[in-house]
C-alpha positions in Angstrom: 45.3 -11.7 12.0 44.5 -15.8 12.9 41.5 -16.6 15.2 41.2 -20.0 17.4 41.0 -22.9 14.9 38.1 -24.4 17.4 36.0 -21.0 16.1 36.8 -21.3 11.9 33.7 -23.8 12.1 31.5 -21.5 14.0 32.8 -18.5 11.7 31.9 -20.1 8.3 28.8 -21.2 9.4 27.6 -17.9 10.7 28.4 -16.2 7.2 26.8 -19.0 5.4 23.7 -18.5 7.9 23.8 -15.1 7.6 24.2 -15.2 3.5 21.3 -17.4 3.3 19.1 -15.6 5.3 19.5 -12.4 3.8 19.3 -13.6 0.5 15.7 -14.8 1.5 15.2 -10.9 3.1 16.3 -9.3 0.1 13.5 -11.4 -2.1 10.7 -9.9 0.6 12.3 -6.5 0.5 11.8 -6.5 -3.3 8.5 -7.9 -3.4 7.3 -5.1 -0.9 9.1 -2.3 -3.1 7.0 -3.5 -5.9 3.5 -4.0 -3.8 4.4 -0.4 -2.6 5.2 1.0 -6.1 1.8 -0.4 -7.5 -0.6 0.8 -4.8 1.0 4.3 -5.3 1.1 4.1 -9.0 -3.0 3.5 -8.6 -3.5 5.7 -5.8 -4.9 9.4 -6.0 -1.1 10.4 -5.2 0.1 13.5 -6.5 3.3 12.8 -8.7 5.9 14.6 -6.5 4.8 11.9 -3.7 4.3 9.7 -5.6 8.0 9.6 -7.2 9.9 10.4 -3.8 8.5 7.3 -2.3 9.2 5.4 -5.3 12.6 6.4 -5.5 13.1 6.2 -2.0 12.0 2.8 -2.0 14.0 1.7 -4.7 17.7 3.3 -3.8 16.8 1.5 -0.4 16.5 -2.0 -2.5 19.4 -1.2 -4.8 22.1 -0.7 -1.5 20.8 -3.7 0.4 20.9 -5.3 -3.1 24.3 -4.5 -3.7 25.7 -5.3 -0.1 23.8 -8.8 -1.0 26.1 -9.0 -4.3 29.3 -8.4 -2.0 28.9 -11.0 0.5 27.8 -13.5 -2.6 31.7 -12.2 -4.0 33.4 -12.6 -0.7 31.6 -15.6 -0.2 32.4 -17.3 -4.0 36.3 -16.1 -2.6 36.1 -17.6 0.7 34.8 -21.0 -0.2 35.5 -21.9 -4.0 38.2 -19.3 -5.5 40.8 -19.7 -2.5 39.8 -21.9 0.0 42.9 -23.8 0.4 45.1 -20.3 -0.2 45.7 -19.9 3.6 46.7 -22.7 6.6 43.3 -21.8 8.3 41.4 -22.4 5.0 38.4 -20.2 4.2 37.5 -18.7 7.4 41.0 -17.3 7.5 40.9 -16.1 4.2 38.1 -14.1 5.2 39.6 -12.6 8.2 42.7 -11.5 6.0 40.8 -10.4 3.2 37.8 -7.8 5.3 39.7 -4.6 4.0 39.3 -6.2 0.1 37.5 -3.5 -1.5 34.2 -5.4 -2.4 33.8 -5.8 1.2 34.2 -2.1 2.2 31.9 -1.3 -0.7 29.0 -3.9 0.9 29.7 -2.0 4.6 29.5 1.4 2.9 26.1 0.9 1.3 24.8 -0.8 4.5 25.9 3.0 6.2 24.0 4.6 3.6 20.8 2.7 3.6 21.3 2.8 7.4 21.3 6.6 7.2 18.6 6.3 4.9 16.1 4.8 7.2 17.1 6.5 10.1 16.2 9.9 8.5 13.2 8.5 8.1 12.3 7.3 11.2 13.5 10.9 12.8 10.9 12.6 10.4 8.0 10.6 11.4 9.2 11.0 15.2 8.7 14.8 14.7 5.5 14.5 12.6 3.6 11.8 15.0 5.3 14.2 18.0 3.4 17.4 17.2 5.9 18.4 14.9 7.7 19.6 18.2 11.3 20.4 17.2 12.8 19.9 20.5 11.8 16.2 20.5 14.2 15.2 17.9 17.1 17.0 19.2 18.7 13.9 20.9 18.0 11.4 18.3 19.2 14.1 15.6 22.7 14.2 17.7 22.8 10.7 17.7 21.8 10.0 14.0 25.1 12.9 13.2 27.7 10.8 15.3 26.6 7.2 14.4 26.8 8.0 10.7 30.1 10.1 11.4 31.1 6.6 13.2 29.8 4.8 10.6 32.5 6.3 8.0 35.0 6.2 10.3 34.5 2.4 10.9 34.7 2.2 7.0 37.8 4.4 6.3 39.7 2.6 9.5 38.7 -1.0 8.0 39.9 -0.2 4.6 43.2 -0.2 5.7 45.4 -3.0 4.4 45.7 -5.8 6.9 42.9 -5.0 9.3 40.1 -6.3 10.3 36.6 -5.0 11.4 36.6 -7.3 14.4 40.4 -5.6 15.7 42.1 -2.7 16.2 40.9 1.2 15.0 38.0 -0.5 13.1 36.6 -2.2 16.2 37.6 0.9 18.2 34.9 2.7 15.6 32.6 0.1 14.6 31.5 -0.7 18.6 30.4 2.9 19.1 28.9 3.1 15.4 26.5 0.1 15.8 25.8 1.3 19.8 25.0 4.7 18.8 23.0 3.6 16.2 21.1 0.9 18.1 20.4 3.9 21.0 19.1 6.1 17.9 16.4 3.3 17.1 15.2 2.4 20.6 14.9 5.9 21.2 12.9 7.0 18.2 10.8 3.4 18.7 10.0 4.4 22.4 9.3 8.2 21.3 6.7 6.7 18.3 5.4 3.5 20.2 5.1 5.2 23.3 2.9 8.0 21.2 0.9 5.3 19.2 0.1 3.3 22.7 -2.0 6.1 24.2 -3.4 7.2 21.0 -4.7 3.3 20.3 -5.8 3.2 24.1 -7.8 6.5 23.8 -9.3 5.8 20.4 -10.6 2.3 21.9 -11.7 4.0 25.3 -13.6 6.4 23.0 -15.0 3.5 20.5 -13.6 4.2 17.3 -15.7 3.9 13.9 -15.0 0.7 11.8 -13.3 2.8 9.3 -10.5 3.2 11.7 -9.6 -0.2 12.7 -7.1 -0.9 9.8 -4.8 1.8 11.8 -5.3 0.0 15.1 -3.7 -2.9 16.7 -0.6 -4.5 18.0 1.1 -5.3 14.3 0.2 -1.9 13.1 2.0 -0.2 16.2 5.2 -2.9 15.5 5.6 -1.8 12.1 4.7 2.1 12.8 7.6 2.3 15.5 10.3 -0.3 13.8 10.2 -2.3 17.2 11.7 -5.5 15.7 14.5 -3.6 13.8 15.7 -2.3 17.2 15.5 -5.1 19.4 17.5 -7.0 16.5 19.8 -4.1 16.4 20.2 -4.6 20.4 21.4 -8.3 20.0 23.4 -7.1 17.3 25.5 -4.4 19.2 26.2 -6.9 22.4 27.5 -9.7 20.2 29.8 -7.1 18.1 31.0 -5.5 21.2 31.6 -9.4 22.6 33.9 -10.3 19.2 31.6 -13.1 19.0 31.9 -15.0 15.3 28.1 -15.0 15.3 28.3 -11.6 14.7 28.6 -11.9 11.0 25.3 -13.9 10.8 23.5 -10.8 12.7 25.6 -8.2 10.5 24.0 -9.2 7.3 20.6 -9.9 8.8 20.6 -6.7 10.3 22.0 -5.2 7.0 18.3 -6.5 5.2 16.2 -5.2 7.9 17.7 -1.4 7.4 15.9 -2.2 4.4 12.8 -3.8 5.3 11.6 -1.7 8.0 11.0 1.6 5.8 9.6 -0.5 3.2 6.7 -1.6 5.3 6.3 1.8 6.3 6.0 3.0 2.9 3.1 -0.1 2.1 1.2 1.1 4.9 1.3 4.3 3.5 0.7 3.3 -0.2 -2.3 1.6 1.4 -3.5 4.3 3.2 -3.4 2.9 6.4 -0.1 4.8 7.9 -0.7 6.6 11.0 -1.0 10.2 10.6 -1.8 13.5 12.5 -5.4 13.3 11.7 -5.3 9.8 13.5 -3.4 11.3 16.4 -5.7 14.3 16.6 -9.0 12.5 16.8 -8.6 11.1 19.9 -10.2 14.3 22.0 -13.1 14.4 24.6 -16.3 13.9 24.0 -18.8 16.5 22.7 -22.5 17.0 22.3 -23.7 17.1 18.4 -27.1 17.9 17.4 -27.9 15.7 14.2 -31.6 14.8 13.4 -32.2 10.9 13.9 -35.9 10.3 13.8 -38.7 13.0 14.4 -38.9 12.5 17.9 -35.2 12.8 18.5 -32.8 15.5 17.9 -30.1 15.4 20.3 -27.7 12.6 20.7 -24.3 12.0 22.7 -21.6 11.3 20.7 -17.5 11.6 20.7 -15.7 13.7 18.6 -13.6 10.8 17.7 -16.6 9.1 16.1 -17.8 12.4 14.3 -14.3 12.9 13.1 -14.3 9.3 11.9 -17.4 9.5 10.2 -16.5 12.7 8.4 -13.4 10.6 7.3 -15.5 7.6 6.5 -17.3 9.9 4.1 -14.1 11.1 2.3 -12.2 7.8 2.5 -11.2 8.0 -0.6 -9.9 11.2 -0.8 -7.9 10.9 2.7 -6.6 7.6 2.9 -4.4 8.4 0.0 -3.9 12.1 1.0 -0.2 11.6 3.3 -0.1 15.8 3.1 0.1 15.8 7.0 1.9 12.2 7.1 5.1 13.5 4.8 5.0 16.9 4.4 7.2 17.8 1.6 6.0 21.7 1.0 
């Protein structure tokens, strides 16, 4: 397979830029993992939960790190070892060696990391939307379909002389990315909608200062993995169009697959993640009897504030108890 000579330089720049940015993002992910592990090891977590989060985070780092190593190996072959081997130069060598086992390994670990990330997002959607099993039926179908097509893309692209930008690999790859992005967008909309409604309800109810760390637009962006979904949409469009810049976006997207879950794990480890408790505090105001001074015995406070005060009294325990957020029993 060959491409337009005018597109050679675009492909090489795209590959270089994607490799550079993804290397920086890998460093960010590793830093997030160690920070999360530190909070988990020093927090009042059960051994079971601590082990799960640390192992989950480590596996994600390992998978994304493996993908980074394969990109470095591909770059070395493209720009150093075989740059003058084919008439088209490095870009043509890259096209002709898409089915190299190193490249296949890199795509395989990205598919595995994406499945882990999507699994976590689907479970969070289930938990935050009142544990309603019917809510995740469509996301579950999209999850299974996207993973299946991802595997089929790898199989089709592993045949000698094939490319992920043509033939069966492209036919499977485009719907794989589209379904993966559709899953992320759907789950993001569900989670973001629930969190926004809870956010405004708590703000209107006058949530206490002890609850502020769980509020805010930045927190909602992280919890819903919105940046990851937006970037996935851009990738799916470019891949469907066959743009040479897809290489850069694919490399960066492969790292964001690991960063989004690591950010969520960090918030859990710091006791700032949204939980069922956070969602359930948005209820109607109630009257409560509480002595305030010798002349006043009744005051009007919201149930949100009552629960927030109770939460503040036991903040040391509740901030590290994520049993309602991730239930492994």
